[in-house]
C-alpha positions as CSV (number, residue, x, y, z in Angstrom):
1,X,181.4,253.9,61.9
2,X,177.9,255.1,60.9
3,X,175.2,253.4,62.2
4,X,174.0,252.2,58.4
5,X,177.6,249.7,58.2
6,X,177.4,248.5,61.9
7,X,174.0,247.2,61.4
8,X,175.8,246.3,58.4
9,X,178.3,244.2,60.0
10,X,176.2,242.6,62.3
11,X,173.9,241.3,59.9
12,X,176.4,239.7,57.0
13,X,178.2,238.9,60.9
14,X,175.4,237.1,62.2
15,X,174.5,235.5,58.3
16,X,178.0,233.8,58.1
17,X,177.3,232.2,61.7
18,X,174.0,231.2,61.2
19,X,175.0,229.4,57.6
20,X,177.5,227.5,59.9
21,X,174.2,226.1,61.8
22,X,173.4,223.0,59.7
23,X,176.6,221.7,59.9
24,X,176.7,222.0,63.7
25,X,173.6,219.9,63.8
26,X,175.4,217.8,61.9
27,X,178.4,216.9,63.9
28,X,176.6,217.1,67.1
29,X,174.0,214.3,66.2
30,X,177.4,212.1,65.2
31,X,176.7,211.0,69.0
32,X,174.5,212.5,70.4
33,X,169.8,212.1,70.5
34,X,168.3,214.7,69.2
35,X,166.9,214.9,71.9
36,X,169.8,215.5,74.0
37,X,171.1,217.9,71.5
38,X,167.7,220.3,71.6
39,X,168.2,219.9,75.5
40,X,172.0,221.3,75.3
41,X,171.4,223.6,73.0
42,X,168.6,225.3,74.6
43,X,169.5,225.4,78.0
44,X,172.7,227.4,76.4
45,X,170.0,229.4,75.1
46,X,168.5,230.3,77.8
47,X,171.9,230.9,79.8
48,X,172.8,233.4,77.8
49,X,169.0,235.6,77.4
50,X,169.2,235.6,80.8
51,X,173.0,237.0,80.9
52,X,171.5,239.2,78.7
53,X,168.8,240.6,80.5
54,X,170.7,241.5,83.2
55,X,173.0,243.1,81.5
56,X,170.3,245.2,80.4
57,X,169.0,245.5,83.3
58,X,165.6,244.3,82.2
59,X,164.7,240.7,84.2
60,X,162.4,242.8,86.7
61,X,160.5,243.4,84.1
62,X,159.2,239.4,83.4
63,X,157.7,239.9,87.5
64,X,155.2,242.7,86.2
65,X,153.9,240.4,83.4
66,X,150.4,239.8,83.3
67,X,148.8,236.2,83.0
68,X,148.0,236.2,79.7
69,X,151.4,237.3,78.8
70,X,152.7,234.5,80.6
71,X,150.5,232.1,79.0
72,X,152.0,233.3,75.7
73,X,154.9,232.7,76.2
74,X,154.8,229.6,77.6
75,X,152.9,229.1,74.0
76,X,155.5,230.2,72.1
77,X,158.3,227.9,74.1
78,X,155.6,225.3,73.1
79,X,156.2,226.3,69.1
80,X,160.2,226.8,69.5
81,X,162.2,225.8,70.5
82,X,160.2,223.0,71.0
83,X,158.7,221.6,68.2
84,X,160.5,223.5,66.0
85,X,163.9,222.3,66.4
86,X,162.3,218.1,67.4
87,X,161.1,218.3,63.7
88,X,163.7,220.3,62.5
89,X,166.5,217.6,64.1
90,X,164.8,215.2,63.3
91,X,164.9,215.1,60.5
92,X,168.6,216.2,60.3
93,X,169.1,213.0,61.8
94,X,167.4,211.5,58.7
95,X,168.5,213.3,56.4
96,X,172.5,214.2,54.3
97,X,172.6,218.3,55.8
98,X,172.5,219.7,51.7
99,X,168.8,218.5,51.3
100,X,167.8,219.1,55.3
101,X,168.9,222.8,55.2
102,X,167.0,223.7,52.0
103,X,163.5,221.8,52.6
104,X,164.0,224.0,56.2
105,X,163.7,227.2,54.1
106,X,160.3,226.7,52.7
107,X,159.8,229.1,55.5
108,X,159.9,232.9,54.3
109,X,157.0,232.0,51.6
110,X,155.2,229.7,53.8
111,X,155.3,233.0,55.9
112,X,153.8,234.5,53.5
113,X,150.8,232.0,52.9
114,X,150.1,231.7,56.8
115,X,150.1,235.6,57.3
116,X,147.7,235.6,54.1
117,X,145.3,233.0,56.0
118,X,145.7,233.4,60.0
119,X,146.1,237.1,59.6
120,X,143.4,238.0,56.4
121,X,146.5,239.8,54.4
122,X,146.0,239.9,51.0
123,X,147.8,237.0,48.8
124,X,149.4,238.6,46.3
125,X,150.3,236.6,42.7
126,X,154.1,236.6,43.3
127,X,153.7,234.6,46.8
128,X,151.7,232.1,44.6
129,X,154.2,231.7,42.1
130,X,157.3,231.9,44.8
131,X,155.4,228.5,46.7
132,X,155.0,226.8,43.2
133,X,158.3,227.0,43.0
134,X,159.1,225.7,46.5
135,X,156.8,223.3,46.3
136,X,159.1,222.4,42.9
137,X,162.1,222.5,44.9
138,X,160.9,220.5,47.2
139,X,160.2,218.1,44.6
140,X,163.6,217.5,42.7
141,X,165.6,217.4,46.9
142,X,163.4,214.5,47.2
143,X,164.6,213.0,43.5
144,X,168.6,213.3,45.4
145,X,169.6,209.8,46.0
146,X,173.4,209.2,48.3
147,X,175.0,206.5,49.6
148,X,173.0,207.1,53.0
149,X,170.1,208.0,52.0
150,X,167.1,206.1,49.4
151,X,163.2,206.0,48.5
152,X,162.7,204.8,51.6
153,X,160.6,205.8,53.8
154,X,163.0,206.6,56.6
155,X,163.7,209.3,53.5
156,X,159.9,209.7,53.1
157,X,159.3,211.0,56.7
158,X,162.7,213.5,56.8
159,X,161.7,215.5,53.9
160,X,158.2,215.7,55.5
161,X,159.5,216.6,58.5
162,X,162.6,218.8,57.5
163,X,159.7,220.6,54.9
164,X,157.2,221.0,58.0
165,X,159.2,222.5,60.1
166,X,158.7,225.8,58.3
167,X,155.2,225.3,59.2
168,X,155.7,225.7,62.7
169,X,159.2,228.6,62.1
170,X,155.9,230.4,60.4
171,X,152.4,229.5,62.7
172,X,155.7,231.2,65.3
173,X,156.3,234.1,63.9
174,X,152.6,234.7,63.9
175,X,152.1,234.4,66.9
176,X,154.8,236.9,67.4
177,X,153.9,239.6,65.2
178,X,150.9,240.7,67.6
179,X,153.2,240.7,71.0
180,X,155.0,243.8,71.9
181,X,157.3,242.8,74.3
182,X,160.8,243.0,74.3
183,X,161.7,240.9,72.1
184,X,165.3,239.8,75.0
185,X,162.0,238.8,77.0
186,X,160.4,236.9,75.1
187,X,163.2,235.1,74.0
188,X,164.4,234.5,77.1
189,X,161.0,233.0,78.3
190,X,160.5,230.6,75.6
191,X,163.7,228.9,75.7
192,X,163.0,229.1,79.7
193,X,159.7,227.6,79.0
194,X,161.6,224.9,76.2
195,X,163.8,224.0,78.8
196,X,160.8,222.7,81.4
197,X,159.0,221.0,77.8
198,X,162.7,219.0,77.2
199,X,163.6,218.3,79.7
200,X,160.6,216.6,81.1
201,X,160.4,215.1,77.6
202,X,163.6,213.1,79.1
203,X,162.5,212.1,82.2
204,X,158.4,210.7,80.7
205,X,161.2,209.5,77.4
206,X,163.6,207.9,79.9
207,X,166.6,209.1,77.9
208,X,169.5,210.0,80.5
209,X,172.5,211.7,78.9
210,X,175.4,209.5,77.2
211,X,178.8,210.4,78.6
212,X,180.7,213.4,77.2
213,X,182.1,213.0,73.9
214,X,182.7,216.3,71.2
215,X,179.5,216.0,70.1
216,X,178.3,217.8,72.9
217,X,180.4,221.0,71.7
218,X,178.8,220.9,69.2
219,X,175.8,221.1,70.6
220,X,176.5,223.8,72.9
221,X,177.4,225.6,69.5
222,X,174.1,225.1,68.7
223,X,172.9,226.8,71.0
224,X,174.8,230.0,71.0
225,X,174.9,230.9,67.7
226,X,171.8,229.6,65.8
227,X,169.4,230.1,68.7
228,X,171.3,232.5,71.2
229,X,173.9,234.8,70.3
230,X,173.3,235.4,66.6
231,X,169.8,236.1,67.1
232,X,170.8,238.9,69.3
233,X,173.2,240.7,66.2
234,X,170.6,239.8,64.0
235,X,168.0,242.4,66.4
236,X,170.8,244.4,67.2
237,X,171.5,245.1,62.8
238,X,167.6,244.7,62.8
239,X,167.1,248.4,65.5
240,X,170.4,249.8,64.0
241,X,169.3,250.6,60.4
242,X,167.9,253.0,59.1
243,X,165.8,250.6,56.2
244,X,165.4,247.1,57.9
245,X,164.7,245.9,54.9
246,X,168.1,246.4,53.5
247,X,169.2,244.6,56.6
248,X,166.6,241.8,56.1
249,X,168.0,240.6,52.5
250,X,171.0,239.4,53.7
251,X,169.4,236.5,55.3
252,X,168.9,234.5,51.8
253,X,173.0,234.1,51.5
254,X,173.0,231.9,54.3
255,X,171.5,228.6,52.3
256,X,174.1,229.5,50.3
257,X,177.0,229.6,52.6
258,X,175.4,226.9,53.8
259,X,175.7,224.3,52.0
260,X,179.8,225.4,51.2
261,X,180.3,224.3,54.5
262,X,178.2,221.6,54.1
263,X,180.3,220.3,51.6
264,X,183.5,221.7,52.4
265,X,183.0,220.3,56.1
266,X,181.0,217.3,56.4
267,X,182.4,216.4,52.9
268,X,178.5,215.6,52.2
269,X,178.9,215.1,47.9
270,X,175.7,217.6,46.7
271,X,173.6,216.3,44.0
272,X,171.9,217.7,40.6
273,X,168.6,217.1,42.0
274,X,169.2,218.9,45.1
275,X,171.2,221.2,43.6
276,X,168.4,222.1,41.3
277,X,165.6,222.0,44.3
278,X,167.9,224.6,45.6
279,X,168.0,226.9,43.2
280,X,164.1,226.9,42.8
281,X,163.5,227.2,46.5
282,X,166.1,230.5,46.6
283,X,164.4,231.3,43.0
284,X,160.5,231.4,44.6
285,X,162.5,233.3,48.1
286,X,164.3,236.0,46.1
287,X,161.7,237.3,43.8
288,X,159.5,237.2,46.2
289,X,161.1,239.3,48.2
290,X,163.0,241.5,45.6
291,X,159.7,242.3,44.4
292,X,158.7,243.7,48.0
293,X,162.2,245.5,48.2
294,X,161.5,247.3,44.8
295,X,158.4,248.6,45.4
296,X,159.3,249.7,48.7
297,X,161.8,251.9,46.6
298,X,159.2,253.0,44.1
299,X,157.2,254.5,46.7
300,X,160.4,255.8,48.3
301,X,161.0,258.6,44.4
Protein backbone atom coordinates (compact mmCIF):
# COMPACT_ATOMS: atom_id res chain seq x y z
CA UNK A 1 0.00 0.00 0.00
CA UNK A 2 1.38 3.41 -1.00
CA UNK A 3 1.80 6.21 1.55
CA UNK A 4 -1.00 8.24 -0.02
CA UNK A 5 -3.42 5.29 0.05
CA UNK A 6 -2.48 4.63 3.67
CA UNK A 7 -3.00 8.28 4.61
CA UNK A 8 -6.37 8.35 2.87
CA UNK A 9 -7.49 5.18 4.65
CA UNK A 10 -6.41 6.53 8.04
CA UNK A 11 -8.09 9.88 7.39
CA UNK A 12 -11.38 8.28 6.38
CA UNK A 13 -11.28 6.00 9.43
CA UNK A 14 -10.72 9.04 11.66
CA UNK A 15 -13.60 10.88 10.00
CA UNK A 16 -15.90 7.87 10.44
CA UNK A 17 -15.05 7.63 14.15
CA UNK A 18 -15.45 11.37 14.72
CA UNK A 19 -18.85 11.16 13.03
CA UNK A 20 -20.12 8.89 15.80
CA UNK A 21 -19.14 11.18 18.67
CA UNK A 22 -22.23 13.44 18.68
CA UNK A 23 -24.30 10.30 19.17
CA UNK A 24 -21.95 9.10 21.93
CA UNK A 25 -22.29 12.50 23.65
CA UNK A 26 -26.06 12.17 23.90
CA UNK A 27 -25.92 8.55 25.09
CA UNK A 28 -23.37 9.41 27.78
CA UNK A 29 -25.48 12.36 28.94
CA UNK A 30 -28.56 10.19 29.51
CA UNK A 31 -27.38 9.07 32.96
CA UNK A 32 -24.31 11.21 33.63
CA UNK A 33 -23.81 14.91 34.30
CA UNK A 34 -21.75 16.57 31.59
CA UNK A 35 -18.95 17.23 34.12
CA UNK A 36 -18.67 13.49 34.79
CA UNK A 37 -18.71 12.74 31.05
CA UNK A 38 -15.85 15.18 30.53
CA UNK A 39 -13.88 13.75 33.46
CA UNK A 40 -14.18 10.14 32.25
CA UNK A 41 -13.36 11.07 28.65
CA UNK A 42 -10.41 13.25 29.69
CA UNK A 43 -8.92 10.59 31.96
CA UNK A 44 -9.30 8.03 29.16
CA UNK A 45 -7.57 10.27 26.62
CA UNK A 46 -4.72 11.14 29.00
CA UNK A 47 -4.05 7.41 29.50
CA UNK A 48 -4.11 6.81 25.73
CA UNK A 49 -1.63 9.61 25.05
CA UNK A 50 0.61 8.41 27.90
CA UNK A 51 0.71 4.90 26.41
CA UNK A 52 1.65 6.26 23.00
CA UNK A 53 4.33 8.49 24.53
CA UNK A 54 5.90 5.38 26.04
CA UNK A 55 5.61 3.46 22.75
CA UNK A 56 7.14 6.34 20.79
CA UNK A 57 9.86 6.78 23.45
CA UNK A 58 9.00 10.46 23.88
CA UNK A 59 7.96 10.46 27.55
CA UNK A 60 11.35 11.56 28.91
CA UNK A 61 11.28 14.61 26.61
CA UNK A 62 8.63 16.06 28.93
CA UNK A 63 11.26 16.58 31.63
CA UNK A 64 13.40 18.62 29.23
CA UNK A 65 10.77 21.32 28.71
CA UNK A 66 11.20 24.90 29.87
CA UNK A 67 8.93 26.57 32.42
CA UNK A 68 7.48 28.62 29.56
CA UNK A 69 6.46 25.45 27.72
CA UNK A 70 4.84 24.09 30.87
CA UNK A 71 2.84 27.32 31.18
CA UNK A 72 1.73 27.03 27.55
CA UNK A 73 0.54 23.47 28.20
CA UNK A 74 -1.28 24.58 31.34
CA UNK A 75 -3.08 27.30 29.39
CA UNK A 76 -3.79 25.02 26.41
CA UNK A 77 -5.24 22.39 28.74
CA UNK A 78 -7.48 25.06 30.23
CA UNK A 79 -8.81 25.79 26.73
CA UNK A 80 -8.95 22.17 25.55
CA UNK A 81 -10.17 19.82 26.91
CA UNK A 82 -11.43 21.71 29.98
CA UNK A 83 -13.24 24.84 28.76
CA UNK A 84 -14.08 23.65 25.25
CA UNK A 85 -15.77 20.43 26.30
CA UNK A 86 -17.53 21.94 29.30
CA UNK A 87 -19.16 24.42 26.94
CA UNK A 88 -19.83 21.84 24.22
CA UNK A 89 -21.19 19.13 26.51
CA UNK A 90 -23.35 21.73 28.28
CA UNK A 91 -24.84 22.56 24.89
CA UNK A 92 -25.46 18.87 24.12
CA UNK A 93 -27.20 18.48 27.48
CA UNK A 94 -29.64 21.25 26.48
CA UNK A 95 -30.12 20.64 22.75
CA UNK A 96 -30.87 17.69 20.47
CA UNK A 97 -27.69 16.38 18.82
CA UNK A 98 -28.92 17.41 15.35
CA UNK A 99 -28.87 21.05 16.51
CA UNK A 100 -25.71 21.07 18.62
CA UNK A 101 -23.51 19.25 16.11
CA UNK A 102 -23.75 21.66 13.13
CA UNK A 103 -23.63 24.72 15.42
CA UNK A 104 -20.31 23.50 16.80
CA UNK A 105 -19.08 22.96 13.25
CA UNK A 106 -18.80 26.69 12.58
CA UNK A 107 -15.23 26.50 13.93
CA UNK A 108 -13.38 26.45 10.54
CA UNK A 109 -14.91 29.82 9.67
CA UNK A 110 -14.34 31.24 13.16
CA UNK A 111 -10.72 30.06 13.00
CA UNK A 112 -10.10 32.04 9.82
CA UNK A 113 -11.69 35.16 11.33
CA UNK A 114 -9.67 34.86 14.55
CA UNK A 115 -6.45 34.16 12.63
CA UNK A 116 -6.93 37.39 10.69
CA UNK A 117 -7.49 39.26 13.95
CA UNK A 118 -4.90 37.70 16.26
CA UNK A 119 -2.23 36.61 13.77
CA UNK A 120 -2.60 39.71 11.59
CA UNK A 121 -3.40 37.61 8.53
CA UNK A 122 -5.26 39.09 5.59
CA UNK A 123 -9.01 38.51 5.81
CA UNK A 124 -10.16 37.40 2.36
CA UNK A 125 -13.59 38.08 0.92
CA UNK A 126 -14.51 34.41 0.79
CA UNK A 127 -13.99 34.21 4.56
CA UNK A 128 -16.49 37.03 5.07
CA UNK A 129 -19.01 35.27 2.82
CA UNK A 130 -18.47 32.01 4.70
CA UNK A 131 -18.95 33.82 8.02
CA UNK A 132 -22.24 35.34 6.86
CA UNK A 133 -23.45 31.93 5.64
CA UNK A 134 -22.52 30.40 9.00
CA UNK A 135 -24.46 33.10 10.87
CA UNK A 136 -27.45 32.41 8.64
CA UNK A 137 -27.11 28.71 9.43
CA UNK A 138 -27.08 29.41 13.17
CA UNK A 139 -30.22 31.52 12.76
CA UNK A 140 -32.12 28.83 10.85
CA UNK A 141 -31.09 26.06 13.26
CA UNK A 142 -32.28 28.21 16.16
CA UNK A 143 -35.78 28.15 14.62
CA UNK A 144 -36.00 24.38 15.10
CA UNK A 145 -38.71 23.13 17.45
CA UNK A 146 -38.98 19.53 18.61
CA UNK A 147 -40.74 17.79 21.51
CA UNK A 148 -37.49 18.11 23.51
CA UNK A 149 -36.71 21.73 22.72
CA UNK A 150 -38.51 25.01 22.24
CA UNK A 151 -37.73 28.70 22.12
CA UNK A 152 -37.17 28.66 25.89
CA UNK A 153 -34.24 30.37 27.59
CA UNK A 154 -32.53 26.99 28.04
CA UNK A 155 -32.73 26.42 24.29
CA UNK A 156 -31.28 29.89 23.64
CA UNK A 157 -28.41 29.26 26.06
CA UNK A 158 -27.72 25.91 24.41
CA UNK A 159 -27.48 27.56 21.00
CA UNK A 160 -25.07 30.19 22.35
CA UNK A 161 -22.93 27.51 23.98
CA UNK A 162 -22.80 25.24 20.91
CA UNK A 163 -21.85 28.17 18.68
CA UNK A 164 -19.50 29.69 21.25
CA UNK A 165 -17.56 26.45 21.61
CA UNK A 166 -16.10 27.14 18.15
CA UNK A 167 -14.49 30.30 19.55
CA UNK A 168 -12.67 28.36 22.28
CA UNK A 169 -11.58 25.71 19.77
CA UNK A 170 -10.23 28.38 17.41
CA UNK A 171 -8.28 30.08 20.22
CA UNK A 172 -6.82 26.70 21.18
CA UNK A 173 -5.57 26.07 17.66
CA UNK A 174 -4.09 29.56 17.35
CA UNK A 175 -2.13 28.98 20.57
CA UNK A 176 -0.88 25.67 19.11
CA UNK A 177 0.25 27.25 15.85
CA UNK A 178 3.22 28.86 17.61
CA UNK A 179 3.98 25.81 19.75
CA UNK A 180 6.38 23.62 17.78
CA UNK A 181 6.72 20.71 20.21
CA UNK A 182 5.70 17.17 19.31
CA UNK A 183 1.93 16.96 18.84
CA UNK A 184 1.84 13.86 21.04
CA UNK A 185 3.60 15.62 23.91
CA UNK A 186 1.31 18.64 23.60
CA UNK A 187 -1.81 16.47 23.59
CA UNK A 188 -0.70 14.43 26.61
CA UNK A 189 0.09 17.53 28.66
CA UNK A 190 -3.13 19.25 27.59
CA UNK A 191 -5.15 16.30 28.85
CA UNK A 192 -2.98 15.88 31.93
CA UNK A 193 -3.72 19.47 32.95
CA UNK A 194 -7.33 19.03 31.79
CA UNK A 195 -7.65 16.01 34.10
CA UNK A 196 -6.41 18.13 36.99
CA UNK A 197 -8.81 21.00 36.21
CA UNK A 198 -11.88 18.78 35.88
CA UNK A 199 -11.00 16.83 39.05
CA UNK A 200 -10.66 20.10 40.94
CA UNK A 201 -14.02 21.28 39.61
CA UNK A 202 -15.71 18.05 40.73
CA UNK A 203 -14.27 18.54 44.23
CA UNK A 204 -15.31 22.21 44.38
CA UNK A 205 -18.86 21.44 43.20
CA UNK A 206 -19.01 18.33 45.40
CA UNK A 207 -20.28 16.15 42.56
CA UNK A 208 -19.27 12.54 43.28
CA UNK A 209 -19.50 10.05 40.44
CA UNK A 210 -22.74 8.03 40.32
CA UNK A 211 -22.82 4.24 40.33
CA UNK A 212 -21.73 2.44 37.17
CA UNK A 213 -24.25 2.60 34.33
CA UNK A 214 -24.31 2.26 30.54
CA UNK A 215 -23.47 5.94 30.05
CA UNK A 216 -19.97 5.29 31.39
CA UNK A 217 -19.25 3.18 28.31
CA UNK A 218 -20.30 6.03 26.01
CA UNK A 219 -18.11 8.46 28.00
CA UNK A 220 -15.10 6.13 27.69
CA UNK A 221 -15.87 5.77 23.97
CA UNK A 222 -15.79 9.57 23.73
CA UNK A 223 -12.36 9.66 25.35
CA UNK A 224 -11.09 7.01 22.97
CA UNK A 225 -12.56 8.21 19.70
CA UNK A 226 -13.24 11.94 20.07
CA UNK A 227 -10.15 13.02 21.96
CA UNK A 228 -7.69 10.12 21.89
CA UNK A 229 -6.96 7.46 19.29
CA UNK A 230 -8.79 9.23 16.47
CA UNK A 231 -6.66 12.33 16.83
CA UNK A 232 -3.53 10.21 16.49
CA UNK A 233 -4.99 8.52 13.39
CA UNK A 234 -5.65 11.95 11.89
CA UNK A 235 -2.16 13.26 12.68
CA UNK A 236 -0.60 10.12 11.21
CA UNK A 237 -2.68 10.57 8.04
CA UNK A 238 -1.53 14.17 7.69
CA UNK A 239 2.11 13.28 8.30
CA UNK A 240 2.00 10.39 5.81
CA UNK A 241 0.29 12.23 2.95
CA UNK A 242 2.26 13.95 0.21
CA UNK A 243 -0.37 16.72 0.14
CA UNK A 244 -2.00 17.58 3.48
CA UNK A 245 -4.68 19.72 1.80
CA UNK A 246 -5.98 16.65 -0.04
CA UNK A 247 -6.33 14.82 3.28
CA UNK A 248 -7.67 17.68 5.41
CA UNK A 249 -10.68 18.17 3.14
CA UNK A 250 -12.02 14.75 4.28
CA UNK A 251 -12.81 16.18 7.71
CA UNK A 252 -15.77 18.00 6.19
CA UNK A 253 -17.47 14.68 5.52
CA UNK A 254 -17.86 14.30 9.26
CA UNK A 255 -20.94 16.50 9.88
CA UNK A 256 -22.87 14.78 7.07
CA UNK A 257 -22.08 11.31 8.43
CA UNK A 258 -22.78 12.51 11.96
CA UNK A 259 -26.34 13.50 11.07
CA UNK A 260 -26.87 10.02 9.65
CA UNK A 261 -25.86 8.40 12.96
CA UNK A 262 -27.94 10.91 14.92
CA UNK A 263 -31.07 10.15 12.93
CA UNK A 264 -30.62 6.36 12.86
CA UNK A 265 -29.21 5.57 16.31
CA UNK A 266 -30.69 8.37 18.42
CA UNK A 267 -33.87 8.42 16.33
CA UNK A 268 -33.91 12.23 16.39
CA UNK A 269 -36.23 13.74 13.80
CA UNK A 270 -34.23 16.40 12.00
CA UNK A 271 -36.33 19.49 11.30
CA UNK A 272 -36.49 21.36 8.00
CA UNK A 273 -35.04 24.50 9.65
CA UNK A 274 -32.09 22.46 10.90
CA UNK A 275 -31.47 21.06 7.42
CA UNK A 276 -31.52 24.55 5.90
CA UNK A 277 -29.18 25.83 8.62
CA UNK A 278 -26.85 22.87 8.16
CA UNK A 279 -26.72 23.49 4.41
CA UNK A 280 -25.83 27.15 5.02
CA UNK A 281 -22.99 26.25 7.39
CA UNK A 282 -21.70 23.44 5.16
CA UNK A 283 -21.85 25.68 2.07
CA UNK A 284 -19.86 28.36 3.85
CA UNK A 285 -17.17 25.91 4.95
CA UNK A 286 -16.93 24.17 1.56
CA UNK A 287 -16.77 27.54 -0.22
CA UNK A 288 -13.98 28.66 2.11
CA UNK A 289 -11.88 25.50 1.75
CA UNK A 290 -12.63 24.73 -1.89
CA UNK A 291 -11.26 28.07 -2.97
CA UNK A 292 -8.04 27.43 -1.05
CA UNK A 293 -7.52 24.05 -2.70
CA UNK A 294 -8.32 25.40 -6.17
CA UNK A 295 -5.84 28.22 -5.70
CA UNK A 296 -3.17 25.81 -4.43
CA UNK A 297 -3.53 23.54 -7.47
CA UNK A 298 -3.46 26.51 -9.83
CA UNK A 299 -0.13 27.58 -8.32
CA UNK A 300 1.30 24.08 -8.83
CA UNK A 301 0.52 23.89 -12.53
